C-alpha positions in Angstrom: 39.7 19.9 0.0 38.1 23.2 1.0 34.6 21.7 1.6 36.0 19.1 4.0 37.9 21.6 6.0 35.1 22.8 8.4 34.3 19.2 9.4 38.0 18.5 9.9 38.4 21.5 12.1 35.3 20.5 14.1 36.6 16.9 14.5 40.0 18.1 15.8 38.4 20.7 18.2 36.0 18.0 19.4 38.9 15.8 20.2 40.7 18.6 22.0 37.6 19.3 24.0 37.3 15.6 24.9 40.8 15.5 26.3 40.9 18.8 28.1 37.5 18.4 29.8 38.4 14.9 30.8 41.6 16.1 32.4 39.8 18.9 34.1 37.1 16.7 35.6 39.2 13.7 36.9 40.2 16.1 39.6 36.7 15.6 41.2 37.4 11.8 41.4 40.9 12.3 42.7 40.1 14.8 45.5 39.0 12.2 48.1 42.0 10.1 47.2 44.4 13.0 47.7 42.6 14.0 50.9 43.2 10.6 52.4 46.8 10.2 51.2 48.0 13.7 52.1 45.7 14.3 55.1 44.0 17.4 53.6 41.1 19.4 55.0 38.1 20.1 52.8 39.3 23.6 52.3 42.7 22.4 51.2 41.1 19.9 48.8 39.0 22.7 47.4 42.1 24.8 47.0 43.6 22.2 44.7 40.6 22.4 42.4 40.7 26.2 42.6 44.4 26.4 41.6 43.7 24.4 38.5 40.5 26.2 37.6 42.0 29.6 38.5 44.8 29.2 36.1 42.3 27.9 33.5 40.1 30.9 33.9 42.6 33.7 34.2 44.5 32.8 31.1 41.6 32.5 28.7 41.9 36.0 27.2 45.8 36.0 27.2 45.6 32.6 25.3 43.4 34.2 22.6 45.8 37.2 22.3 48.8 34.9 22.1 47.2 32.8 19.4 47.2 35.9 17.2 51.0 35.8 17.3 51.9 32.1 17.3 48.9 30.6 15.6 46.0 28.6 17.0 47.2 25.2 15.8 50.6 25.3 17.6 49.2 26.9 20.8 46.4 24.4 21.1 48.8 21.5 20.7 51.3 23.1 23.2 48.5 23.5 25.8 47.4 19.9 25.4 51.0 18.7 25.9 51.5 21.0 29.0 48.4 19.6 30.8 49.5 16.1 29.9 53.0 16.8 31.3 51.4 18.3 34.5 49.5 15.1 35.2 52.6 13.0 34.4 54.6 14.9 37.0 51.7 14.8 39.5 52.0 11.0 39.4 55.4 11.4 41.0 54.4 14.1 43.5 55.3 13.5 47.2 53.2 16.2 48.9 50.6 18.9 48.8 52.9 21.6 47.5 54.2 19.6 44.6 50.7 18.5 43.7 49.4 22.1 43.9 52.2 23.2 41.5 51.3 20.5 39.0 47.6 21.5 39.1 48.5 25.1 38.6 50.6 24.1 35.5 47.8 21.9 34.2 45.2 24.7 34.5 47.6 26.9 32.5 47.9 24.3 29.8 44.2 23.7 29.4 43.3 27.4 29.4 44.0 27.5 25.6 41.3 25.0 24.6 38.0 26.8 25.1 38.8 30.1 23.4 40.8 28.7 20.6 38.5 25.8 19.8 35.3 27.8 20.1 36.8 30.5 17.8 38.0 27.9 15.3 34.6 26.3 15.1 32.7 29.6 15.0 34.8 30.9 12.1 34.8 27.6 10.2 31.0 27.4 10.4 30.2 31.1 9.8 27.0 31.2 7.7 26.4 27.6 8.5 24.4 26.0 11.4 26.6 27.5 14.0 24.6 26.4 17.0 24.7 22.8 15.7 28.5 22.9 15.3 29.0 24.4 18.8 26.6 21.9 20.2 28.6 19.1 18.7 31.8 20.6 20.0 30.3 20.9 23.6 28.9 17.4 23.4 32.4 16.1 22.8 33.6 17.7 26.0 30.9 16.0 27.9 31.9 12.7 26.5 35.4 13.3 27.8 33.9 14.1 31.2 32.3 10.6 31.2 35.0 8.6 29.6 38.2 9.9 31.2 37.0 9.8 34.9 35.6 6.3 34.2 38.9 5.2 32.7 40.7 6.7 35.7 38.5 5.0 38.2 39.1 1.7 36.4 42.9 2.2 36.5 42.8 3.2 40.1 40.9 0.0 40.9 43.5 -2.1 39.0 46.6 -0.3 40.3 46.6 3.1 42.1 46.0 6.7 41.3 49.6 7.5 40.4 49.6 4.9 37.7 46.3 6.1 36.5 47.3 9.7 35.9 50.6 8.7 34.3 48.9 6.4 31.8 46.3 9.1 31.0 49.1 11.7 30.7 50.8 9.6 28.0 47.5 9.5 26.1 47.3 13.3 26.4 50.7 13.7 24.9 49.6 11.6 21.9 46.6 13.8 21.5 48.8 16.9 21.4 50.8 15.4 18.5 47.5 14.5 16.7 46.3 18.1 17.0 49.6 19.4 15.6 49.4 17.0 12.6 45.6 17.1 11.8 44.8 20.8 12.2 45.3 22.8 8.9 48.6 24.7 8.9 47.2 28.1 8.1 47.5 30.6 10.9 43.7 30.8 11.3 42.9 27.4 9.9 39.4 28.2 8.6 37.5 28.5 5.4 36.9 31.9 3.8 34.2 33.8 5.6 30.7 33.3 4.1 27.7 35.5 4.4 26.3 35.4 7.9 22.8 34.4 8.6 22.0 37.7 10.2 21.3 36.1 13.6 23.6 38.4 15.5 22.8 41.1 18.0 25.5 43.3 19.6 24.1 43.8 23.1 26.3 45.0 25.9 23.7 44.7 28.7 22.5 41.3 27.5 26.1 40.0 27.3 26.7 41.2 30.9 23.6 39.4 32.1 24.6 36.3 30.2 28.0 36.3 31.9 26.4 36.7 35.3 24.1 33.7 34.6 27.1 31.8 33.4 29.0 32.6 36.6 26.2 31.3 38.8 25.9 28.2 36.6 29.6 27.5 36.9 29.8 28.0 40.7 26.9 25.6 41.0 28.5 23.0 38.8 31.9 23.1 40.3 30.7 23.4 43.8 28.3 20.4 43.5 30.9 18.2 41.6 33.6 19.0 44.2 31.6 18.0 47.2 29.4 15.2 45.8 32.3 12.7 46.1 32.6 13.6 49.8 28.9 13.1 50.3 29.0 9.7 48.6 32.1 8.7 50.5 30.3 9.5 53.8 27.5 7.2 52.6 30.0 4.4 52.1 30.9 4.7 48.4 34.3 3.4 47.2 36.5 5.2 44.8 35.2 3.1 41.9 31.6 3.8 42.9 32.4 7.6 43.1 33.9 7.4 39.6 30.7 5.7 38.4 28.6 8.4 40.1 30.5 11.1 38.3 30.2 9.3 35.0 26.5 9.1 35.5 26.3 12.8 36.0 28.5 13.6 33.0 26.5 11.1 30.9 23.3 13.0 31.9 25.1 16.2 31.1 26.0 15.0 27.6 22.4 14.1 27.0 21.4 17.5 28.4 23.3 19.3 25.6 20.8 17.8 23.1 17.7 17.8 25.4 18.1 21.4 26.4 18.9 22.5 22.9 15.7 21.0 21.7 13.8 22.5 24.6 15.3 25.9 23.9 14.1 25.7 20.3 10.5 25.0 21.4 10.1 27.2 24.5 12.9 29.7 24.2 16.3 30.3 25.7 15.1 32.1 28.9 12.5 29.6 29.8 15.0 26.8 29.3 17.6 28.4 31.5 15.0 29.0 34.3 13.7 25.4 33.9 17.2 23.8 34.0 18.4 25.8 37.0 15.2 25.1 39.0 15.6 21.4 38.2 19.2 21.5 39.3 18.2 23.0 42.7 15.4 20.5 43.2 17.7 17.6 42.2 20.5 18.5 44.6 18.0 19.0 47.5 16.3 15.7 46.8 19.7 13.9 46.6 20.8 14.8 50.1 18.5 12.5 52.2 18.5 9.6 49.8 20.5 6.4 50.5 23.5 5.6 48.2 21.7 3.2 46.0 18.7 5.5 45.5 20.9 8.5 44.8 22.5 6.8 41.8 19.2 6.7 40.0 18.9 10.5 40.4 22.4 11.4 39.2 21.8 11.3 35.4 18.7 13.5 35.8 20.7 16.0 37.8 23.4 15.9 35.1 20.9 16.8 32.4 19.9 20.0 34.2 23.4 20.8 35.6 25.2 20.7 32.3 22.3 21.4 29.9 22.2 25.2 30.7 25.8 25.7 29.4 24.9 24.5 25.8 22.2 27.2 25.7 24.5 29.9 27.0 27.4 29.1 24.6 25.3 29.4 21.5 23.9 32.7 22.8 27.4 34.1 23.2 28.0 33.8 19.5 24.7 35.4 18.7 25.1 38.4 21.0 28.5 39.3 19.6 29.3 40.5 16.1 31.5 38.2 14.1 34.7 40.4 14.4 34.3 40.4 18.3 33.3 36.8 18.7 36.7 35.4 19.7 37.1 38.1 22.3 33.5 37.5 23.5 34.2 33.8 24.0 37.4 34.7 25.9 35.7 37.1 28.2 32.7 34.7 28.8 35.0 31.8 29.6 37.2 33.9 31.8 34.5 35.2 34.1 32.5 31.9 34.2 35.5 29.7 34.8 36.9 32.2 37.2 33.8 32.1 39.3 33.8 28.3 39.1 37.4 28.3 40.3 36.7 30.3 43.4 33.6 28.2 44.4 35.4 25.0 45.7 37.8 26.8 48.1 35.0 29.2 49.3 32.5 26.4 49.8 35.2 24.2 51.2 36.0 26.7 54.0 32.4 26.7 55.1 32.1 22.9 54.6 34.8 22.3 57.3 32.5 24.2 59.7 29.0 23.4 58.6 29.4 20.0 56.9 29.0 18.8 53.3 25.2 18.4 53.2 24.6 21.9 54.4 26.9 23.4 51.8 25.2 21.4 49.0 21.9 22.7 50.2 23.2 26.2 50.0 24.6 25.6 46.5 21.1 24.5 45.4 19.6 27.7 46.7 22.2 30.0 45.2 21.4 28.7 41.6 17.9 30.2 41.9 19.5 33.7 41.7 19.6 33.1 37.9 15.9 33.8 37.6 16.0 37.6 38.0 19.1 37.8 35.9 17.2 36.6 32.8 15.3 39.9 32.6 18.0 41.9 30.8 18.2 39.2 28.2 14.6 39.4 27.1 15.0 42.3 24.6 18.1 41.1 22.8 16.8 37.6 22.5 13.5 39.0 21.2 15.5 40.8 18.5 17.4 37.6 17.7 14.1 35.8 17.1 13.0 38.5 14.7 16.3 38.6 12.8 
């Protein structure tokens, strides 16, 4: 039924986001485990995250172009299967080199998800509440960030990390099959275009500023999440407790998608971005001196600010680009932001080996404040959007 197709597309894309974000963020949980088993430095541990995120970031635009040839449905299912296979093989890895190769493959597999799913949802809900649909899609990814690391932590506690990633990989393969079956078979799998709401502004300078803000937001998020487990491990946390800590942050992030969306509607996009980034910096700095038990209470609040910004940014990408350029705009935005996020762990990791984890986390908290002056070029295009 044509009327049911947009909701069906949204449901499948939400499921894909759940799986891919879950696979992406269990790396944060596994880094301390891998460091202990393979005797890695903090820089080497950061490199593992960078390999995954680097492949994820660099292949965003090529994934969008390839989808024009082979179809979004098949490519999204294939990418899901590839990342699942990468984790399955990682469960049998015997050393750093093999593990690094698996993470590189996994990043390549998950690179298809953001541009294809965002494009599918945007096209399916053209002329409808696009921000609401994208917000639902992004919320599903945050649920994956909570559920998958929590499941992995539970499996590690019961058995070991190798069993955990193999079991999750099998689940990912099932998800790939479900995507292939449930997505409509048309090449572009969307309803016929409808009249747009007129809420679109084609702004080059505004888009550049938005990308720069997204890059700083991404480096803050990946840097903090990479080294938080090491901070908590130094305070005496077990792997299970670290998994719980990450789940608390991601749960806060999921709530932040809705909280920050509501705040943005009341006070505006720019004020919301400034507010969330300032709250992120304050939360990280406050966390450093706290004892382990006290720090756990702060994590959901940090998660609200840490992840809430992204929901505001994603909706603005769709509004700053004309409909015919939207898929490419999402590809570029995800490429530069995820690319910056990919470089952050290895760069911060190199300094962490010399300066220590608390010092680097303090530096991350200060870097995020650079977002404030970058909001200036966005004032005019967002004012035009408000008038449209």
